[in-house]
N, C-alpha and C positions, 0 to 999 in steps of 0.2 A: 506702516512704513510707506513713504512716498517714493516712487521710482519714476524718473523721467529719462527718456531716451535722448532728449536734447532740450535746450532751453531758449531757443530763438523762435519767437512766434510772431504772428501778424502777417497780413497780406500786403505785398508791395503793389504791383500794377495788375497782377493776374493771380487769382486765388489758387488754382491748381499748380501753377508753376511755383508759387511760393511754398506750397505744401511739400513739393518734391525737393526744392532747394533746401528747406530747413531739415527735412528728413535725412539728407545726405551731408549735413554738417555745414551748410551755407558756403561750400567751397566753389560753387558754380554761380555764374551770373544768371539772374532771372531771365534775361534775354536769351541766353544760350539754351536754358532748359525749355523755354517756351518754343523756340525755333526748332529744336530737335524733336519736340513732340508733334511737330507739323505746323505750328504757328497759326496760320489763317486758313479760312475756307469760307464756304457759304452754303447754308441749307435754309430753305423757305417752305413752310407749310402753314396752312390755315385749317384748324380743326373746328368742326361745327357740331353743336349739340342742340337738341330741341329745347326751346324756351329760354335761350340765353344768347348773348352776343358771341360771334365767332372768336376763337382763341388763336392769335397770331404767334407763330414760333419762328424766329430766325436764329440760327447758330452761326456766328461770324468767325468762330475759331475752327481749327482742324476738327473734323468729325466724320464718321462715327467711331473711329478707333479710340480706345481708352488712353488718355493722356499719360497715366502713370506707367503702364507697361511699355508704351512706345518710347517715352522719354528715358526710362531706365535702360531699355534695350539699346538705344542709340548713344547713350552715355557709356555703354559697356559695363553697366553695373549689374552683377548677378543678382537674381531675386528668386524667391519661391512664391508661386501662385497656386493656391489650393481652394477647393470648394468642399463643403460638407453639408450633411443633412441638418446639423445643429451647430450653433456657435462653438468654436474650439477655444474655450477660455484658457485651457492649459497651454495651448500653443501661443496665445496672445501674451500671457504672462511670461512664458519662457523667452519669447522674443524680446520683450521689454527688459527683462532681467539681463539679457545679453547686449543691451544697448541698441536693439534693432526696432525701429518704429514699425507700426502695422497700418497699412492702407486698407480701408474698407469702403465699399460702395453701399450707401444706405438710401432710404427714402427721406428726402429732405424735409417734407412736411411732418414727419414723425419725430423729428428732433425738437425738444421743447423750446429751444431758443429761436427756432424759426416759426413754429406754430402750425396749426392745421392749414391745409391747402384749400384756398377758396374755390378752386376748380376741383370739386370732389371727384369728378370722373377721372382725373389724372392721378389721384392718390395711389401710391405704390409704383408709379412709373417715372417719378422725378429722380433720376439717378444723381447722386450727390456724393462725391469723394471726400472723405475725411481721413484724418490720421489719429489712431490711438497712440498718443505720445507718452503715456505713463499711466500709473494706477496708484491709488491710495486706498488700501483695504479692498472693499467691494466697489469702490467708485473708480470710474475711468476718467482720464484726463485727455480730452479730445481737442485737437487743433482743427479749427474750421474758420479761419480768417481773422479771428479776434487777436488782440495784443497779448492775451493770456489764454491758456487752454480752458475749455468748458469742463465742468465737473458734472458727471452724470452717473447714476446708478447703472451697474452692469446689466441688469435685467431690462431697464428702460432703453438702454442703447441696443440691446439685443432685439427688442421689438422693432426698432427702426431698421436694423440690419436684416431682419426677416421680411419686413414690409416691402422692400424693393425686390421684386420677383427675379429680375435678370441678374442682379448682383448678390443674391441671397448667400450670406455666410462666406463670401469670398475673402481670402486673406492674401495680401501681397506684402512680402517682407523682403527688403533689400538685405542681402546676406554677405556682402563683401565690397571691397574697393573696386573702382573702375578697372577694366581690363582693356587696354588698347586706347586708341584715339576716338573721339566722338565722330559719329557717322553723319557728317554735315551733308555730304552728297546725297545720301539716302533720304535725309529729311527734306531737302529741297525737291528731289524727284517726287516724293510723296505729295508735297504741297502742290506741285504742278499737276499731278494726276487728279487731285481732288478738285481742281478748277476745270480741267478739261474732260474728265471722266474716262471710263465709267468709274463710279464710286461703289455702288452696290451690285451692279450687274443685273438690274431689273428695271421695271417701269418707273420706279421712284427716282431714278437717276435724273429725271427732268427737273427735280427740285434742288439739285446740288450744283455747286460751282457756277460757271458762267451761264449754263442753262437755267439754273435757279434764279440768277440775277435778271436774266431776260424775262422770265416768267413773272417775277415780282414787278418789274417795270410795266409789263403789259397789263397786269391785273390792276395796278394803280390807275392806269389810263382807261381801263375798260368801264364804260358807262352803260353798257347794253346787256351784259349777260350776268347770270347769278354768281359767277366767279369773280366779277370785278369788285373793286373796293367801293364803288358807288353803291352797289347793292349790299355788300357785306357790312360795310362800316359807315356808310353815308346816310342811312335811313333815319336814324334817331340819335339824339345827343348821347344816349347810353352806349350805343354801338360805336359812335365816333370816339368817345372817350376811351372805350376799351381798346380800340385799334391804335390810337395815338399813344396810350400808356404803354402798351406792349411794345410798340415800335421803338420808343425811347429805351425801355429796359433792355431789349434784345441787342441794341447797338452799343450801349454804354455800361450795362450792369450785369446781365445774366448770361452765362456761358460765353463770356467775352472779357477782354480788357477794354478800357475806354477807346473810342474811335474805331469800333468794330475790330479790335485787336491789331489793326494795321500799324499804329505807331510802334508797338512792341516788336512786331515782326520786322519792321524797317530797321530797328536798332540791331536785331539779330543779323540781318543781312549786312549791315555796316560792319558788324563784329567779324563776319567771315569773309569780308572783302567783296561783296556783291553790291557795290554802291549805286549802280544805275537802277537796279530793281528796287533798292531801298528808297531812293528818291521818289520813284513812281508810286510805291505803296504809301509813302508818307503824304504825298499829294492827295491820293485817294482818301486817306484817313480824314483829311480836312472836309471832304464832301460828305463822308459818312457822318461826321460830327455835326455838320450843318443840317443834314437830314434829321438827325436825332433832336437837334435844337428846335427845328420846325415842329416836330411831334410834341416835344415838351411844352412849347409855348402856344400850341393850337388851342383856341377857345372852344370849350366843350359845347357851347350853344351856337357855334358857327352856323350860318345859314347855308342853304344848298350851294350857292355860288362860291362862298368862301371854302366850303369843303372840296368842291371841284378844283378850285385853284390850288388848294393844299395838295391834293392827290397828284396833280400835274407837276407841281414844284418838286415833290418827292421823286417822281418818275424821272425828271430831268437830272437830278443828282445821282440816281442809280445808273442812268446812262453814262454819266461822266466817270463814275467809279468803274463801270464795266470796261470802258475804253482804256483807262489808265492801267487797270489790272491785267488786261490782255497784253498791253505793252510790257508790263512787268514780267509776266510769265514768259513772253517771247525772249526777254533778256535773260531769264534764268535758264532757258533751254539752249542758248547760243554759246 
């Protein structure tokens, strides 16, 4: 017997916002769901491992709070969140039988439709939210952005669920209709804090929000130290290709909606009547997309002068985004 908690699948502009929207019966706009989850932010890190090019990570959406719990909370949707030593298959099936989808955080590279992580050092750390939307015997039907749910054996899914250490065997189950009005003010206040800090309350805060954007621009321009892009990504065609590829993906594809999530967030702000900030974020989005296009179109075999010009052009666009988004945040706090 096949049991489905809902039948509306596929990603709109943002994968996680679409997962939440479908799980709640598609009664909310994707823009509202994304905005209530915090919408936009900025996190910048470069991870280095011996014998391979550095790995750039930019998260352009709200981070690090989990989108599902934050969005459900600000929508006023009651939910149950539990952890266990082992997968609770009985609870999964009971929820689905009651028409309640089940959110899980898994290791992305352990899902067969994504495949092994080429960055083996990061396997098990790539948090990836999916929804168990149904079952058919011992197979699970999983929503993960495709137009139809993926079918996967329960034990194979369990391995991916176990592989992600921080989210191991967590269940998040919406248990009822919304209570009260959406917390728009709380969502906007959280977004402002994520730009202005502190975010984590420790030394890594320098990598978040406006501080992270300043650091990103400075390292793009840095031609003298080991932290600069000239050293990290400008030395070989392989390193340059790795840097530009990751830069494009982080701004347009991974942990984001296109345009560094800014167009989606601008639509949320229009929806809730904050049109001045919306226009500023929408203008900033254009510069983020220009930066991503520069990265996408950069020639892998570019010479030293061309690479230097590329880094400087990228830094200039980050500067412009930083200025516009500071104006937007001032508007949101006025």
